[in-house]
Biopython code that builds the backbone (N, CA, C, O; Angstrom):
import numpy as np
from Bio.PDB.StructureBuilder import StructureBuilder

atoms = [
    (1, "MET", "N", (25.064, -8.590, 183.434)),
    (1, "MET", "CA", (25.867, -7.713, 184.222)),
    (1, "MET", "C", (25.135, -6.414, 184.495)),
    (1, "MET", "O", (25.264, -5.841, 185.577)),
    (2, "ALA", "N", (24.374, -5.952, 183.532)),
    (2, "ALA", "CA", (23.642, -4.697, 183.736)),
    (2, "ALA", "C", (22.700, -4.820, 184.933)),
    (2, "ALA", "O", (22.554, -3.882, 185.716)),
    (3, "GLU", "N", (22.072, -5.971, 185.066)),
    (3, "GLU", "CA", (21.162, -6.184, 186.192)),
    (3, "GLU", "C", (21.926, -6.157, 187.522)),
    (3, "GLU", "O", (21.462, -5.564, 188.496)),
    (4, "VAL", "N", (23.072, -6.789, 187.556)),
    (4, "VAL", "CA", (23.871, -6.829, 188.774)),
    (4, "VAL", "C", (24.448, -5.448, 189.077)),
    (4, "VAL", "O", (24.487, -5.028, 190.234)),
    (5, "TYR", "N", (24.894, -4.746, 188.043)),
    (5, "TYR", "CA", (25.430, -3.401, 188.241)),
    (5, "TYR", "C", (24.358, -2.428, 188.716)),
    (5, "TYR", "O", (24.687, -1.333, 189.172)),
    (6, "GLY", "N", (23.107, -2.793, 188.622)),
    (6, "GLY", "CA", (22.032, -1.978, 189.157)),
    (6, "GLY", "C", (22.153, -1.784, 190.664)),
    (6, "GLY", "O", (21.559, -0.859, 191.219)),
    (7, "PHE", "N", (22.908, -2.640, 191.324)),
    (7, "PHE", "CA", (23.135, -2.542, 192.763)),
    (7, "PHE", "C", (24.369, -1.716, 193.105)),
    (7, "PHE", "O", (24.692, -1.537, 194.279)),
    (8, "GLU", "N", (25.049, -1.219, 192.102)),
    (8, "GLU", "CA", (26.313, -0.507, 192.329)),
    (8, "GLU", "C", (26.146, 0.700, 193.246)),
    (8, "GLU", "O", (26.938, 0.873, 194.172)),
    (9, "ALA", "N", (25.161, 1.521, 193.020)),
    (9, "ALA", "CA", (24.974, 2.726, 193.844)),
    (9, "ALA", "C", (24.676, 2.351, 195.293)),
    (9, "ALA", "O", (25.189, 2.983, 196.217)),
    (10, "ARG", "N", (23.858, 1.337, 195.491)),
    (10, "ARG", "CA", (23.530, 0.905, 196.852)),
    (10, "ARG", "C", (24.777, 0.380, 197.570)),
    (10, "ARG", "O", (25.009, 0.700, 198.736)),
    (11, "LEU", "N", (25.569, -0.422, 196.870)),
    (11, "LEU", "CA", (26.793, -0.944, 197.477)),
    (11, "LEU", "C", (27.802, 0.166, 197.747)),
    (11, "LEU", "O", (28.483, 0.152, 198.772)),
    (12, "ALA", "N", (27.901, 1.120, 196.837)),
    (12, "ALA", "CA", (28.814, 2.252, 197.044)),
    (12, "ALA", "C", (28.396, 3.057, 198.264)),
    (12, "ALA", "O", (29.248, 3.560, 198.996)),
    (13, "ALA", "N", (27.099, 3.184, 198.487)),
    (13, "ALA", "CA", (26.614, 3.911, 199.666)),
    (13, "ALA", "C", (26.892, 3.127, 200.949)),
    (13, "ALA", "O", (27.208, 3.717, 201.981)),
    (14, "LEU", "N", (26.777, 1.808, 200.885)),
    (14, "LEU", "CA", (27.047, 0.977, 202.060)),
    (14, "LEU", "C", (28.529, 0.918, 202.400)),
    (14, "LEU", "O", (28.899, 0.799, 203.568)),
    (15, "TYR", "N", (29.377, 1.000, 201.378)),
    (15, "TYR", "CA", (30.826, 0.903, 201.550)),
    (15, "TYR", "C", (31.492, 2.112, 200.903)),
    (15, "TYR", "O", (32.110, 1.982, 199.847)),
    (16, "PRO", "N", (31.374, 3.291, 201.524)),
    (16, "PRO", "CA", (31.884, 4.516, 200.894)),
    (16, "PRO", "C", (33.396, 4.531, 200.695)),
    (16, "PRO", "O", (33.884, 5.281, 199.849)),
    (17, "GLY", "N", (34.138, 3.748, 201.427)),
    (17, "GLY", "CA", (35.583, 3.701, 201.257)),
    (17, "GLY", "C", (36.031, 2.825, 200.099)),
    (17, "GLY", "O", (37.201, 2.856, 199.719)),
    (18, "ASN", "N", (35.125, 2.051, 199.537)),
    (18, "ASN", "CA", (35.455, 1.153, 198.434)),
    (18, "ASN", "C", (35.274, 1.902, 197.117)),
    (18, "ASN", "O", (34.150, 2.209, 196.720)),
    (19, "HIS", "N", (36.380, 2.193, 196.447)),
    (19, "HIS", "CA", (36.327, 2.908, 195.176)),
    (19, "HIS", "C", (36.417, 1.955, 193.989)),
    (19, "HIS", "O", (36.631, 2.387, 192.856)),
    (20, "ASN", "N", (36.256, 0.668, 194.248)),
    (20, "ASN", "CA", (36.328, -0.356, 193.205)),
    (20, "ASN", "C", (35.097, -1.245, 193.262)),
    (20, "ASN", "O", (35.211, -2.468, 193.337)),
    (21, "VAL", "N", (33.933, -0.636, 193.228)),
    (21, "VAL", "CA", (32.696, -1.392, 193.402)),
    (21, "VAL", "C", (32.471, -2.368, 192.259)),
    (21, "VAL", "O", (32.107, -3.519, 192.501)),
    (22, "ARG", "N", (32.678, -1.937, 191.023)),
    (22, "ARG", "CA", (32.442, -2.852, 189.895)),
    (22, "ARG", "C", (33.343, -4.084, 189.938)),
    (22, "ARG", "O", (32.845, -5.198, 189.777)),
    (23, "PRO", "N", (34.640, -3.927, 190.146)),
    (23, "PRO", "CA", (35.461, -5.139, 190.274)),
    (23, "PRO", "C", (35.042, -5.998, 191.463)),
    (23, "PRO", "O", (35.117, -7.226, 191.406)),
    (24, "TRP", "N", (34.605, -5.358, 192.528)),
    (24, "TRP", "CA", (34.146, -6.055, 193.723)),
    (24, "TRP", "C", (32.886, -6.871, 193.413)),
    (24, "TRP", "O", (32.669, -7.928, 194.005)),
    (25, "ILE", "N", (32.064, -6.382, 192.492)),
    (25, "ILE", "CA", (30.867, -7.114, 192.055)),
    (25, "ILE", "C", (31.268, -8.282, 191.151)),
    (25, "ILE", "O", (30.747, -9.388, 191.290)),
    (26, "ARG", "N", (32.184, -8.032, 190.238)),
    (26, "ARG", "CA", (32.584, -9.063, 189.267)),
    (26, "ARG", "C", (33.296, -10.239, 189.905)),
    (26, "ARG", "O", (33.129, -11.375, 189.459)),
    (27, "GLN", "N", (34.079, -9.994, 190.929)),
    (27, "GLN", "CA", (34.912, -11.050, 191.521)),
    (27, "GLN", "C", (34.109, -12.268, 191.963)),
    (27, "GLN", "O", (34.483, -13.384, 191.603)),
    (28, "PRO", "N", (33.015, -12.115, 192.731)),
    (28, "PRO", "CA", (32.258, -13.317, 193.107)),
    (28, "PRO", "C", (31.607, -14.014, 191.906)),
    (28, "PRO", "O", (31.465, -15.237, 191.892)),
    (29, "LEU", "N", (31.214, -13.228, 190.905)),
    (29, "LEU", "CA", (30.632, -13.843, 189.710)),
    (29, "LEU", "C", (31.666, -14.707, 188.998)),
    (29, "LEU", "O", (31.351, -15.801, 188.528)),
    (30, "GLN", "N", (32.885, -14.222, 188.921)),
    (30, "GLN", "CA", (33.944, -15.007, 188.287)),
    (30, "GLN", "C", (34.256, -16.262, 189.102)),
    (30, "GLN", "O", (34.543, -17.316, 188.535)),
    (31, "GLY", "N", (34.202, -16.150, 190.425)),
    (31, "GLY", "CA", (34.406, -17.324, 191.267)),
    (31, "GLY", "C", (33.325, -18.365, 191.056)),
    (31, "GLY", "O", (33.612, -19.561, 190.989)),
    (32, "LEU", "N", (32.080, -17.916, 190.952)),
    (32, "LEU", "CA", (30.977, -18.850, 190.685)),
    (32, "LEU", "C", (31.125, -19.483, 189.311)),
    (32, "LEU", "O", (30.818, -20.661, 189.130)),
    (33, "ARG", "N", (31.595, -18.704, 188.342)),
    (33, "ARG", "CA", (31.850, -19.252, 187.004)),
    (33, "ARG", "C", (32.936, -20.310, 187.072)),
    (33, "ARG", "O", (32.803, -21.374, 186.467)),
    (34, "ASP", "N", (34.018, -20.030, 187.808)),
    (34, "ASP", "CA", (35.129, -20.979, 187.913)),
    (34, "ASP", "C", (34.711, -22.267, 188.614)),
    (34, "ASP", "O", (35.282, -23.325, 188.350)),
    (35, "ARG", "N", (33.726, -22.192, 189.500)),
    (35, "ARG", "CA", (33.228, -23.383, 190.205)),
    (35, "ARG", "C", (32.153, -24.125, 189.409)),
    (35, "ARG", "O", (31.695, -25.187, 189.831)),
    (36, "GLY", "N", (31.750, -23.576, 188.266)),
    (36, "GLY", "CA", (30.775, -24.236, 187.419)),
    (36, "GLY", "C", (29.333, -23.895, 187.730)),
    (36, "GLY", "O", (28.431, -24.515, 187.167)),
    (37, "TRP", "N", (29.076, -22.928, 188.611)),
    (37, "TRP", "CA", (27.710, -22.545, 188.965)),
    (37, "TRP", "C", (27.121, -21.575, 187.952)),
    (37, "TRP", "O", (25.906, -21.519, 187.767)),
    (38, "LEU", "N", (27.995, -20.809, 187.296)),
    (38, "LEU", "CA", (27.576, -19.873, 186.263)),
    (38, "LEU", "C", (28.352, -20.180, 185.001)),
    (38, "LEU", "O", (29.482, -20.664, 185.056)),
    (39, "ALA", "N", (27.745, -19.897, 183.873)),
    (39, "ALA", "CA", (28.430, -20.036, 182.595)),
    (39, "ALA", "C", (28.473, -18.660, 181.937)),
    (39, "ALA", "O", (27.509, -17.896, 181.996)),
    (40, "PHE", "N", (29.588, -18.364, 181.321)),
    (40, "PHE", "CA", (29.770, -17.102, 180.632)),
    (40, "PHE", "C", (29.225, -17.251, 179.222)),
    (40, "PHE", "O", (29.721, -18.072, 178.449)),
    (41, "ASN", "N", (28.209, -16.467, 178.877)),
    (41, "ASN", "CA", (27.630, -16.527, 177.538)),
    (41, "ASN", "C", (28.407, -15.674, 176.552)),
    (41, "ASN", "O", (28.897, -16.159, 175.532)),
    (42, "ARG", "N", (28.507, -14.417, 176.872)),
    (42, "ARG", "CA", (29.235, -13.452, 176.057)),
    (42, "ARG", "C", (29.599, -12.305, 176.983)),
    (42, "ARG", "O", (29.242, -12.325, 178.161)),
    (43, "ARG", "N", (30.286, -11.328, 176.482)),
    (43, "ARG", "CA", (30.720, -10.208, 177.317)),
    (43, "ARG", "C", (29.539, -9.618, 178.080)),
    (43, "ARG", "O", (28.563, -9.154, 177.491)),
    (44, "GLY", "N", (29.656, -9.650, 179.410)),
    (44, "GLY", "CA", (28.638, -9.072, 180.265)),
    (44, "GLY", "C", (27.400, -9.934, 180.465)),
    (44, "GLY", "O", (26.396, -9.450, 180.988)),
    (45, "SER", "N", (27.450, -11.201, 180.060)),
    (45, "SER", "CA", (26.266, -12.055, 180.168)),
    (45, "SER", "C", (26.642, -13.415, 180.734)),
    (45, "SER", "O", (27.476, -14.132, 180.182)),
    (46, "TYR", "N", (26.003, -13.751, 181.850)),
    (46, "TYR", "CA", (26.194, -15.044, 182.497)),
    (46, "TYR", "C", (24.842, -15.753, 182.562)),
    (46, "TYR", "O", (23.788, -15.125, 182.467)),
    (47, "ARG", "N", (24.896, -17.061, 182.724)),
    (47, "ARG", "CA", (23.670, -17.815, 182.968)),
    (47, "ARG", "C", (23.957, -18.842, 184.051)),
    (47, "ARG", "O", (25.087, -19.311, 184.191)),
    (48, "ARG", "N", (22.941, -19.184, 184.805)),
    (48, "ARG", "CA", (23.069, -20.180, 185.865)),
    (48, "ARG", "C", (23.126, -21.561, 185.232)),
    (48, "ARG", "O", (22.384, -21.844, 184.292)),
    (49, "THR", "N", (24.002, -22.423, 185.739)),
    (49, "THR", "CA", (24.156, -23.750, 185.151)),
    (49, "THR", "C", (23.462, -24.828, 185.966)),
    (49, "THR", "O", (23.171, -25.897, 185.430)),
    (50, "THR", "N", (23.184, -24.588, 187.247)),
    (50, "THR", "CA", (22.563, -25.630, 188.069)),
    (50, "THR", "C", (21.137, -25.280, 188.408)),
    (50, "THR", "O", (20.461, -26.046, 189.094)),
]
sb = StructureBuilder()
sb.init_structure("model")
sb.init_model(0)
sb.init_chain("A")
sb.init_seg("    ")
for serial, (resi, resn, name, xyz) in enumerate(atoms, 1):
    if name == "N":
        sb.init_residue(resn, " ", resi, " ")
    sb.init_atom(name, np.array(xyz, "f"), 0.0, 1.0, " ", f" {name:<3s}", serial, name[0])
structure = sb.get_structure()
């Protein structure tokens, strides 16, 4: 997650009206996890499954 959150400032600059950048980042990751493309290792850590 730390690696992905590294893009937070860039995304906030691209979408200045979005005050929920971190949840906006997490949502697609959770969707990929639910589809089986990512596996949740521990808090803040995912791994690719395919």
